[in-house]
C-alpha positions as CSV (number, residue, x, y, z in Angstrom):
1,M,0.0,0.0,0.0
2,E,1.5,3.2,-1.1
3,E,-1.4,5.6,-0.8
4,N,-2.3,7.4,2.4
5,K,-5.8,8.4,3.5
6,L,-7.4,9.9,6.5
7,W,-8.9,7.6,9.1
8,W,-12.5,8.6,8.2
9,Q,-12.0,7.5,4.6
10,S,-11.4,3.9,5.6
11,R,-14.1,1.3,5.2
12,A,-12.2,-0.9,7.7
13,V,-12.7,1.8,10.4
14,Y,-16.4,1.9,9.7
15,G,-16.7,-1.8,9.5
16,G,-14.9,-2.1,12.9
17,L,-17.2,0.4,14.5
18,V,-20.3,-1.3,13.1
19,A,-19.0,-4.7,14.2
20,V,-18.5,-3.4,17.8
21,A,-22.0,-1.8,17.8
22,A,-23.5,-5.0,16.5
23,G,-21.8,-6.9,19.2
24,V,-23.0,-4.5,21.9
25,A,-26.5,-4.7,20.4
26,G,-26.3,-8.5,20.5
27,V,-25.5,-8.5,24.2
28,M,-28.5,-6.2,24.7
29,G,-30.8,-8.7,22.9
30,Y,-30.8,-7.1,19.4
31,A,-29.6,-8.9,16.3
32,I,-28.0,-7.0,13.3
33,D,-27.4,-9.3,10.4
34,Q,-24.4,-9.1,8.0
35,D,-26.5,-7.4,5.2
36,A,-27.7,-4.7,7.6
37,Q,-24.1,-4.2,8.9
38,N,-22.9,-3.8,5.3
39,G,-25.6,-1.3,4.6
40,I,-24.7,0.7,7.7
41,V,-21.1,0.8,6.6
42,E,-22.0,2.0,3.1
43,L,-24.2,4.7,4.6
44,L,-21.4,5.9,7.0
45,V,-18.9,6.0,4.1
46,G,-21.3,8.2,2.1
47,I,-22.0,10.5,5.0
48,A,-18.3,10.8,5.7
49,G,-17.6,11.7,2.1
50,G,-20.3,14.4,2.1
51,I,-18.9,15.8,5.3
52,G,-15.4,15.8,3.9
53,G,-16.6,17.7,0.8
54,L,-18.5,20.3,2.9
55,W,-15.5,20.7,5.1
56,A,-13.3,21.4,2.1
57,M,-15.7,24.0,0.7
58,Y,-15.9,25.7,4.1
59,G,-12.1,25.8,4.4
60,R,-11.8,27.4,0.9
61,V,-14.5,30.0,1.8
62,K,-12.8,30.9,5.1
63,A,-9.2,30.8,3.6
64,T,-7.3,34.1,3.8
65,K,-4.8,33.4,1.0
66,K,-5.3,32.9,-2.7
67,I,-4.7,29.6,-4.5
68,K,-1.9,29.9,-7.1
């Protein structure tokens, strides 16, 4: 792997978070199947991408120096 990316751009991070949440939910008596977990990961990846795009636009609007 040569490329770097931010933590919130990693599907593995979201997958881990969803797996932990599913485990906690299981202990509490709720079952989240694998398809639902995959759907949650896809949703989180989409949301993170949108937030990243909005953050980039906000940063450009608030910037005090021109881009060359």
